[in-house]
MDAnalysis code that builds the backbone (N, CA, C; Angstrom):
import MDAnalysis as mda
import numpy as np

u = mda.Universe.empty(309, n_residues=103, atom_resindex=np.repeat(np.arange(103), 3), trajectory=True)
u.add_TopologyAttr("name", ["N", "CA", "C"] * 103)
u.add_TopologyAttr("resid", np.arange(1, 104))
u.add_TopologyAttr("resname", ["MET", "THR", "ALA", "THR", "GLU", "THR", "GLY", "ARG", "ALA", "ILE", "ALA", "VAL", "ARG", "ASP", "THR", "LYS", "THR", "ARG", "GLU", "ARG", "ASN", "LEU", "THR", "ARG", "LEU", "GLN", "ALA", "LYS", "GLN", "ASN", "SER", "GLU", "ARG", "ALA", "ARG", "ARG", "GLU", "PHE", "ALA", "ALA", "THR", "LEU", "ASN", "ALA", "LEU", "GLU", "ASP", "LYS", "LEU", "ASN", "VAL", "PRO", "LYS", "GLN", "VAL", "ARG", "ARG", "SER", "THR", "ALA", "ARG", "LEU", "LYS", "VAL", "ARG", "LEU", "GLN", "GLN", "PHE", "THR", "ASP", "GLU", "GLN", "PRO", "GLY", "VAL", "ALA", "LEU", "ALA", "VAL", "ALA", "ALA", "GLY", "VAL", "VAL", "ALA", "VAL", "VAL", "GLY", "ALA", "THR", "VAL", "TRP", "LEU", "VAL", "VAL", "ARG", "ALA", "VAL", "VAL", "ASP", "ASP", "ASP"])
u.atoms.positions = np.array([
    [-27.021, -88.027, 42.143],
    [-26.772, -88.265, 43.538],
    [-25.273, -88.478, 43.731],
    [-24.743, -87.815, 44.704],
    [-23.312, -87.933, 44.961],
    [-23.071, -89.071, 45.943],
    [-21.831, -89.381, 46.098],
    [-21.456, -90.470, 47.001],
    [-21.817, -90.125, 48.444],
    [-21.698, -88.846, 48.786],
    [-22.027, -88.426, 50.147],
    [-23.521, -88.569, 50.401],
    [-24.322, -88.145, 49.426],
    [-25.772, -88.255, 49.570],
    [-26.197, -89.719, 49.635],
    [-25.569, -90.553, 48.830],
    [-25.878, -91.976, 48.836],
    [-25.498, -92.579, 50.186],
    [-24.367, -92.186, 50.717],
    [-23.922, -92.676, 52.020],
    [-24.882, -92.267, 53.127],
    [-25.371, -91.027, 53.049],
    [-26.338, -90.558, 54.056],
    [-27.647, -91.322, 53.936],
    [-28.095, -91.536, 52.697],
    [-29.344, -92.269, 52.483],
    [-29.232, -93.688, 53.039],
    [-28.106, -94.314, 52.820],
    [-27.897, -95.673, 53.345],
    [-27.847, -95.631, 54.875],
    [-27.189, -94.621, 55.424],
    [-27.096, -94.494, 56.881],
    [-28.473, -94.288, 57.493],
    [-29.301, -93.438, 56.852],
    [-30.653, -93.195, 57.348],
    [-31.463, -94.481, 57.269],
    [-31.344, -95.185, 56.144],
    [-32.081, -96.432, 55.961],
    [-31.619, -97.469, 56.999],
    [-30.299, -97.555, 57.237],
    [-29.784, -98.493, 58.236],
    [-30.272, -98.128, 59.641],
    [-30.328, -96.844, 59.920],
    [-30.814, -96.387, 61.225],
    [-32.280, -96.760, 61.395],
    [-33.084, -96.529, 60.370],
    [-34.510, -96.877, 60.437],
    [-34.683, -98.381, 60.580],
    [-33.871, -99.149, 59.876],
    [-33.948, -100.607, 59.980],
    [-33.591, -101.055, 61.385],
    [-32.537, -100.480, 61.964],
    [-32.151, -100.831, 63.333],
    [-33.245, -100.463, 64.327],
    [-33.845, -99.288, 64.145],
    [-34.923, -98.865, 65.039],
    [-36.126, -99.796, 64.926],
    [-36.453, -100.177, 63.700],
    [-37.586, -101.081, 63.489],
    [-37.297, -102.438, 64.131],
    [-36.081, -102.931, 63.948],
    [-35.714, -104.210, 64.563],
    [-35.717, -104.114, 66.079],
    [-35.240, -102.996, 66.601],
    [-35.254, -102.796, 68.040],
    [-36.696, -102.761, 68.539],
    [-37.565, -102.093, 67.792],
    [-38.967, -102.029, 68.175],
    [-39.581, -103.423, 68.169],
    [-39.221, -104.231, 67.198],
    [-39.728, -105.611, 67.161],
    [-39.231, -106.401, 68.361],
    [-37.955, -106.216, 68.703],
    [-37.420, -106.905, 69.878],
    [-38.125, -106.448, 71.156],
    [-38.356, -105.146, 71.253],
    [-39.055, -104.625, 72.425],
    [-40.475, -105.188, 72.485],
    [-41.136, -105.260, 71.345],
    [-42.495, -105.811, 71.313],
    [-42.487, -107.276, 71.731],
    [-41.504, -108.016, 71.269],
    [-41.405, -109.428, 71.646],
    [-41.161, -109.564, 73.145],
    [-40.257, -108.745, 73.681],
    [-39.985, -108.781, 75.116],
    [-41.220, -108.388, 75.924],
    [-41.925, -107.372, 75.444],
    [-43.144, -106.944, 76.136],
    [-44.197, -108.042, 76.124],
    [-44.351, -108.711, 74.988],
    [-45.353, -109.772, 74.910],
    [-44.957, -110.954, 75.791],
    [-43.676, -111.282, 75.848],
    [-43.227, -112.370, 76.723],
    [-43.453, -112.015, 78.185],
    [-43.174, -110.761, 78.548],
    [-43.410, -110.322, 79.928],
    [-44.902, -110.379, 80.252],
    [-45.745, -109.946, 79.320],
    [-47.190, -109.973, 79.535],
    [-47.682, -111.413, 79.698],
    [-47.136, -112.333, 78.909],
    [-47.520, -113.743, 79.040],
    [-47.135, -114.288, 80.411],
    [-45.930, -113.946, 80.865],
    [-45.503, -114.419, 82.186],
    [-46.418, -113.869, 83.277],
    [-46.755, -112.587, 83.191],
    [-47.635, -111.975, 84.189],
    [-49.020, -112.610, 84.149],
    [-49.522, -112.880, 82.941],
    [-50.832, -113.496, 82.792],
    [-50.824, -114.910, 83.380],
    [-49.757, -115.655, 83.116],
    [-49.645, -117.006, 83.666],
    [-49.603, -116.959, 85.193],
    [-48.878, -115.998, 85.743],
    [-48.810, -115.860, 87.202],
    [-50.191, -115.520, 87.778],
    [-50.922, -114.662, 87.083],
    [-52.269, -114.303, 87.537],
    [-53.191, -115.510, 87.497],
    [-53.121, -116.282, 86.421],
    [-53.957, -117.481, 86.324],
    [-53.603, -118.497, 87.401],
    [-52.318, -118.653, 87.683],
    [-51.905, -119.574, 88.744],
    [-52.422, -119.118, 90.099],
    [-52.370, -117.817, 90.344],
    [-52.878, -117.289, 91.621],
    [-54.379, -117.515, 91.746],
    [-55.108, -117.286, 90.654],
    [-56.558, -117.527, 90.678],
    [-56.858, -119.007, 90.901],
    [-56.106, -119.866, 90.234],
    [-56.328, -121.304, 90.385],
    [-56.086, -121.728, 91.821],
    [-55.038, -121.200, 92.440],
    [-54.764, -121.525, 93.840],
    [-55.877, -121.031, 94.756],
    [-56.355, -119.836, 94.494],
    [-57.373, -119.245, 95.362],
    [-58.726, -119.946, 95.219],
    [-59.061, -120.389, 94.011],
    [-60.371, -120.987, 93.770],
    [-60.383, -122.504, 93.945],
    [-59.246, -123.111, 94.174],
    [-59.163, -124.553, 94.351],
    [-59.437, -124.869, 95.825],
    [-60.691, -125.201, 96.133],
    [-61.115, -125.386, 97.526],
    [-60.385, -126.552, 98.196],
    [-60.266, -127.716, 97.558],
    [-59.542, -128.797, 98.237],
    [-58.102, -128.417, 98.591],
    [-57.447, -127.688, 97.709],
    [-56.070, -127.266, 97.992],
    [-56.048, -126.293, 99.167],
    [-57.020, -125.384, 99.224],
    [-57.094, -124.429, 100.336],
    [-57.349, -125.162, 101.655],
    [-58.213, -126.190, 101.620],
    [-58.498, -126.958, 102.836],
    [-57.239, -127.685, 103.298],
    [-56.492, -128.279, 102.348],
    [-55.250, -128.967, 102.719],
    [-54.253, -127.997, 103.347],
    [-54.123, -126.812, 102.752],
    [-53.189, -125.825, 103.304],
    [-53.610, -125.379, 104.695],
    [-54.901, -125.103, 104.869],
    [-55.399, -124.663, 106.170],
    [-55.220, -125.749, 107.216],
    [-55.488, -126.989, 106.834],
    [-55.315, -128.103, 107.764],
    [-53.855, -128.254, 108.168],
    [-52.972, -128.129, 107.198],
    [-51.536, -128.238, 107.504],
    [-51.097, -127.120, 108.449],
    [-51.569, -125.886, 108.199],
    [-51.220, -124.767, 109.090],
    [-51.768, -124.995, 110.496],
    [-53.007, -125.509, 110.589],
    [-53.613, -125.766, 111.888],
    [-52.840, -126.838, 112.648],
    [-52.425, -127.890, 111.944],
    [-51.644, -128.945, 112.591],
    [-50.339, -128.388, 113.156],
    [-49.683, -127.541, 112.382],
    [-48.422, -126.955, 112.848],
    [-48.666, -126.084, 114.081],
    [-49.719, -125.272, 114.036],
    [-50.012, -124.402, 115.180],
    [-50.361, -125.213, 116.425],
    [-51.154, -126.278, 116.252],
    [-51.500, -127.123, 117.399],
    [-50.268, -127.813, 117.970],
    [-49.390, -128.272, 117.079],
    [-48.162, -128.923, 117.549],
    [-47.299, -127.935, 118.325],
    [-47.180, -126.704, 117.836],
    [-46.411, -125.687, 118.561],
    [-47.048, -125.393, 119.922],
    [-48.381, -125.306, 119.938],
    [-49.095, -125.027, 121.186],
    [-48.864, -126.137, 122.203],
    [-48.972, -127.396, 121.755],
    [-48.772, -128.500, 122.697],
    [-47.316, -128.601, 123.153],
    [-46.379, -128.219, 122.291],
    [-44.968, -128.222, 122.693],
    [-44.672, -127.123, 123.716],
    [-45.306, -125.957, 123.537],
    [-45.041, -124.819, 124.412],
    [-45.802, -124.912, 125.738],
    [-47.058, -125.414, 125.693],
    [-47.888, -125.451, 126.893],
    [-48.615, -126.797, 126.987],
    [-47.915, -127.842, 127.367],
    [-48.545, -129.164, 127.376],
    [-49.673, -129.292, 128.409],
    [-49.557, -128.620, 129.537],
    [-50.606, -128.689, 130.557],
    [-51.908, -128.078, 130.072],
    [-51.810, -126.923, 129.461],
    [-53.005, -126.247, 128.951],
    [-53.626, -127.077, 127.822],
    [-52.785, -127.643, 126.967],
    [-53.286, -128.467, 125.869],
    [-54.029, -129.682, 126.411],
    [-53.505, -130.284, 127.465],
    [-54.163, -131.433, 128.078],
    [-55.502, -131.024, 128.690],
    [-55.554, -129.882, 129.317],
    [-56.812, -129.398, 129.902],
    [-57.843, -129.111, 128.812],
    [-57.407, -128.526, 127.711],
    [-58.329, -128.250, 126.600],
    [-58.863, -129.562, 126.035],
    [-57.975, -130.542, 125.852],
    [-58.402, -131.843, 125.323],
    [-59.407, -132.497, 126.268],
    [-59.168, -132.428, 127.567],
    [-60.105, -133.005, 128.541],
    [-61.449, -132.286, 128.481],
    [-61.424, -130.983, 128.317],
    [-62.670, -130.223, 128.194],
    [-63.456, -130.612, 126.952],
    [-62.752, -130.797, 125.843],
    [-63.423, -131.202, 124.601],
    [-64.041, -132.583, 124.766],
    [-63.310, -133.492, 125.379],
    [-63.838, -134.837, 125.613],
    [-65.071, -134.772, 126.502],
    [-65.046, -133.940, 127.538],
    [-66.193, -133.807, 128.437],
    [-67.407, -133.253, 127.703],
    [-67.205, -132.252, 126.870],
    [-68.321, -131.654, 126.128],
    [-68.918, -132.668, 125.147],
    [-68.056, -133.370, 124.425],
    [-68.543, -134.373, 123.464],
    [-69.282, -135.485, 124.201],
    [-68.728, -135.946, 125.325],
    [-69.378, -137.003, 126.109],
    [-70.738, -136.562, 126.623],
    [-70.822, -135.355, 127.147],
    [-72.098, -134.843, 127.657],
    [-73.113, -134.709, 126.533],
    [-72.681, -134.261, 125.375],
    [-73.591, -134.119, 124.236],
    [-74.121, -135.483, 123.802],
    [-73.243, -136.458, 123.709],
    [-73.680, -137.806, 123.321],
    [-74.638, -138.361, 124.362],
    [-74.337, -138.173, 125.624],
    [-75.209, -138.668, 126.693],
    [-76.601, -138.029, 126.609],
    [-76.631, -136.710, 126.379],
    [-77.922, -136.023, 126.283],
    [-78.721, -136.489, 125.061],
    [-78.062, -136.710, 123.937],
    [-78.760, -137.173, 122.739],
    [-79.307, -138.579, 122.958],
    [-78.490, -139.451, 123.514],
    [-78.946, -140.827, 123.766],
    [-80.092, -140.812, 124.760],
    [-79.989, -140.025, 125.791],
    [-81.061, -139.939, 126.801],
    [-82.369, -139.431, 126.190],
    [-82.260, -138.432, 125.289],
    [-83.450, -137.888, 124.624],
    [-84.092, -138.933, 123.728],
    [-83.298, -139.721, 123.029],
    [-83.831, -140.749, 122.139],
    [-84.486, -141.870, 122.963],
    [-83.850, -142.282, 124.063],
    [-84.397, -143.354, 124.897],
    [-85.670, -142.898, 125.595],
    [-85.749, -141.657, 126.040],
    [-86.939, -141.134, 126.709],
    [-88.124, -141.014, 125.767],
    [-87.877, -140.829, 124.482],
    [-88.962, -140.693, 123.498],
    [-89.658, -142.029, 123.264],
    [-88.989, -143.130, 123.513],
    [-89.585, -144.437, 123.247],
    [-90.518, -144.824, 124.324],
])
């Protein structure tokens, strides 16, 4: 084997070693990316399936919307509140009347 052939053999071996190391680095990066994506998916599922958390979020959104509505249209909000009170009062009156009449 001549010096040139030995140099080429070493160069080929070094190239293969670099490629193998690069492939290992790529595999490590791919696995880390896959882990991050999997963790994000699990977090999304946990958020979606956590009913108490969903109720808290929905309640918070509803409170904000109601506050905006009352700020923008206070007269209409007052009329709606009066209507709700009237409906609840009438319902309670009818239930009490039905119970008293049964006796």
